[in-house]
C-alpha positions in Angstrom: -32.7 -15.0 14.0 -29.9 -12.5 13.4 -28.2 -12.2 10.0 -25.5 -14.7 10.6 -28.0 -17.3 11.7 -30.0 -16.7 8.5 -26.8 -16.8 6.5 -25.8 -20.1 8.1 -29.2 -21.5 6.9 -28.7 -20.1 3.5 -25.2 -21.5 3.1 -26.5 -24.9 4.1 -29.5 -24.7 1.8 -27.5 -23.9 -1.4 -24.2 -25.5 -0.2 -22.4 -22.4 -1.2 -20.4 -19.5 0.4 -20.4 -17.5 -2.8 -21.3 -13.8 -2.6 -22.4 -12.5 -6.0 -21.5 -8.9 -6.4 -24.1 -6.9 -8.3 -22.1 -4.0 -9.7 -23.9 -3.1 -13.0 -21.4 -0.8 -14.6 -23.6 1.1 -17.1 -20.7 1.0 -19.7 -20.7 -2.8 -19.6 -24.4 -3.6 -19.7 -25.4 -5.3 -22.9 -26.7 -2.8 -25.5 -30.0 -4.7 -26.0 -31.0 -3.8 -22.3 -30.9 -0.1 -23.0 -34.5 -0.2 -24.2 -35.7 -0.8 -20.7 -36.6 2.0 -18.3 -34.1 0.8 -15.8 -31.3 -1.1 -17.6 -29.4 -1.8 -14.4 -32.5 -3.5 -12.9 -33.1 -5.4 -16.2 -29.4 -6.6 -16.0 -29.6 -7.5 -12.3 -32.8 -9.4 -12.7 -31.3 -11.7 -15.3 -28.2 -12.2 -13.3 -30.2 -13.1 -10.2 -32.3 -15.5 -12.2 -29.1 -17.2 -13.5 -27.1 -17.3 -10.2 -29.5 -17.4 -7.2 -29.2 -21.2 -6.8 -25.4 -20.8 -6.3 -25.5 -17.6 -4.2 -25.3 -17.4 -0.4 -25.9 -13.6 -0.7 -26.1 -10.9 -3.4 -23.8 -7.9 -2.7 -24.7 -4.8 -4.6 -22.1 -2.0 -4.4 -23.8 1.3 -3.6 -21.5 3.2 -6.0 -23.3 1.8 -9.0 -26.7 3.0 -7.8 -26.1 6.5 -6.4 -28.4 8.4 -8.8 -32.2 8.6 -9.0 -32.6 5.7 -11.5 -29.9 3.8 -9.7 -31.7 3.9 -6.4 -34.9 2.7 -8.1 -32.9 -0.1 -9.7 -31.4 -1.0 -6.3 -34.9 -1.2 -4.6 -36.2 -3.5 -7.3 -33.0 -5.6 -7.1 -33.2 -6.0 -3.3 -36.9 -6.9 -3.5 -36.3 -9.4 -6.3 -33.4 -11.1 -4.5 -35.5 -11.4 -1.3 -38.2 -13.0 -3.4 -35.6 -15.7 -4.3 -34.9 -16.1 -0.5 -31.4 -14.7 -1.0 -30.1 -12.2 1.6 -28.7 -8.9 0.4 -25.5 -7.4 1.7 -25.1 -3.7 0.7 -21.5 -2.8 0.1 -21.7 0.8 1.1 -18.7 1.3 3.5 -20.7 3.8 5.5 -19.9 5.6 8.8 -20.2 9.1 10.1 -21.2 10.9 13.3 -24.4 11.8 15.1 -27.6 12.1 13.1 -25.7 11.4 9.8 -24.7 7.9 10.8 -28.2 7.3 12.2 -29.6 8.2 8.8 -27.1 5.9 7.0 -28.2 3.1 9.3 -31.7 3.3 8.0 -30.5 1.4 5.0 -30.7 -1.7 7.2 -34.5 -1.4 7.0 -34.2 -2.5 3.4 -31.1 -4.8 3.2 -29.9 -7.6 5.5 -26.3 -6.5 6.1 -23.9 -3.7 5.2 -20.2 -2.9 5.0 -18.9 -0.1 7.3 -15.7 1.9 7.6 -14.2 1.8 11.2 -11.8 4.8 10.9 -14.1 7.3 12.8 -14.4 4.9 15.8 -17.2 3.1 17.5 -19.6 6.0 17.9 -19.7 6.3 14.1 -20.8 2.7 13.8 -23.1 2.5 16.9 -26.5 2.7 15.0 -25.4 -0.2 12.8 -24.0 -2.3 15.7 -27.2 -1.7 17.7 -29.3 -3.4 15.0 -29.3 -7.0 16.4 -30.9 -8.5 13.3 -28.6 -7.0 10.7 -25.0 -8.0 9.7 -22.2 -5.4 10.0 -19.0 -6.1 8.1 -16.2 -3.9 9.2 -13.4 -3.0 6.8 -10.2 -4.6 8.1 -7.7 -5.6 5.5 -8.9 -4.8 2.0 -7.8 -6.5 -1.2 -6.6 -3.4 -3.1 -2.8 -2.7 -3.2 -3.2 0.8 -1.7 -4.8 -0.6 1.4 -1.3 -1.1 2.8 -0.9 2.7 2.9 -2.9 2.9 6.1 -3.8 -0.6 7.1 -0.2 -1.8 7.4 1.0 1.1 9.5 2.6 0.0 12.8 1.2 1.4 16.0 3.2 2.0 19.2 2.1 -1.4 20.4 3.9 -3.0 17.5 0.7 -4.2 15.8 -0.4 -3.0 12.4 -3.6 -0.9 12.1 -5.6 -3.8 10.5 -4.9 -6.0 13.5 -6.2 -3.3 15.9 -9.3 -3.0 13.7 -9.9 -6.7 14.0 -9.5 -6.5 17.8 -11.9 -3.6 18.1 -14.5 -5.4 15.9 -14.3 -8.4 18.2 -15.1 -6.1 21.1 -17.9 -4.4 19.2 -19.6 -7.8 18.6 -21.9 -7.6 21.6 -24.9 -8.6 19.5 -23.2 -11.3 17.5 -23.8 -9.3 14.3 -20.2 -8.2 13.4 -18.0 -9.6 10.6 -14.8 -8.4 8.9 -13.9 -7.6 5.4 -10.5 -9.3 4.7 -9.2 -9.6 1.2 -8.0 -12.9 -0.4 -5.0 -11.2 -2.1 -2.7 -11.7 0.9 -3.3 -15.2 2.4 -0.8 -14.8 5.2 -2.6 -11.8 6.6 -5.9 -13.6 6.2 -4.6 -16.4 8.3 -3.2 -14.1 10.9 -6.5 -12.3 11.3 -8.4 -15.5 11.6 -6.1 -16.6 14.4 -6.7 -13.3 16.2 -10.5 -13.4 15.9 -11.6 -17.0 15.5 -15.3 -16.4 15.9 -15.9 -13.5 13.4 -17.2 -14.4 10.0 -15.3 -12.8 7.1 -16.4 -11.3 3.8 -13.5 -12.1 1.5 -13.3 -10.1 -1.7 -10.6 -10.5 -4.3 -11.0 -14.1 -5.5 -12.6 -13.2 -8.8 -11.0 -10.6 -11.2 -8.3 -9.7 -8.6 -7.0 -13.3 -8.5 -7.0 -13.9 -4.8 -6.3 -17.3 -3.1 -9.5 -19.3 -3.1 -8.2 -22.0 -0.8 -7.1 -19.5 1.8 -10.4 -17.6 1.5 -12.3 -20.7 2.5 -9.9 -22.1 5.0 -9.5 -18.8 6.9 -12.7 -16.9 5.9 -15.2 -19.2 7.5 -16.1 -19.2 11.2 -18.1 -22.4 12.1 -18.9 -22.7 8.5 -20.2 -19.2 8.1 -18.5 -16.6 5.9 -18.6 -15.3 2.3 -16.3 -15.2 -0.6 -17.2 -12.6 -3.1 -16.8 -12.3 -6.9 -18.4 -9.4 -8.8 -16.9 -8.8 -12.2 -15.7 -12.4 -12.5 -19.3 -13.6 -12.4 -21.6 -10.8 -13.8 -19.4 -10.0 -16.7 -18.3 -13.5 -17.5 -20.4 -13.4 -20.7 -19.5 -9.8 -21.7 -18.5 -11.0 -25.2 -21.7 -13.0 -25.5 -24.3 -10.2 -25.3 -27.4 -12.3 -25.6 -26.1 -15.1 -23.4 -24.6 -13.0 -20.7 -26.8 -14.3 -17.9 -26.2 -17.9 -18.7 -22.5 -17.2 -18.7 -22.8 -15.6 -15.3 -24.7 -18.6 -14.0 -22.0 -20.9 -15.1 -19.3 -18.7 -13.6 -21.1 -18.7 -10.2 -21.5 -22.5 -10.4 -17.8 -22.9 -11.2 -16.8 -20.7 -8.3 -19.1 -22.5 -5.9 -17.6 -25.9 -6.9 -14.1 -24.4 -6.6 -14.7 -23.1 -3.1 -16.5 -26.2 -2.0 -13.3 -28.3 -2.6 -11.8 -26.6 0.4 -14.8 -26.6 2.7 -15.0 -29.2 5.5 
């Protein structure tokens, strides 16, 4: 089965479309975990234990692991998540040319899916797209305010750049392994993109700390019931003021988000 088939089964098993972002900012990890050799791994393990029954995927962001100890922590995190039967989507936003992008694509030997940046064109993504078993989420309309600087620019055809990206991603979906990253902070654009590409699953960030529209994220983010709504800080740091109980607070936050999103699922 390819990634989206496996994701469909996972969503059905846990009755959840929640993506739990594992972004262990070292400055926010509880002090009592500093005694461990890999504090980020110690933190993630507790978060996974507390949230896995509510998680359709875990989504570590590569930015929080790009140092020697960080990569070790990420390897442990991925293995542990897989041990809980939870797929791992690496938020890496990779793309490049030639042997560089081929090297980036080797990440898919470890994780189940990845986010990629489309702005260097198809050849920069080809090694990812060619992996029939992995999921490839193409950045389309991001949730940050500055995304409009480029993504909203109007082309000669009259369409904004983000709509062209969605159309290209649809063409690139020859192996049924392509999805889009579309933020929840602009529900109207989310709806427009869904109408344009009805069959592509979305990864929808912005529902947690960024305050995006949960109802729109579910209504327009899912394709045949498959899609993901991500919260990172809103879950993993829900218990930031309760150092010893941070994991339990994260578990409750994931459970609440699951219930909130499920109100809008068919």
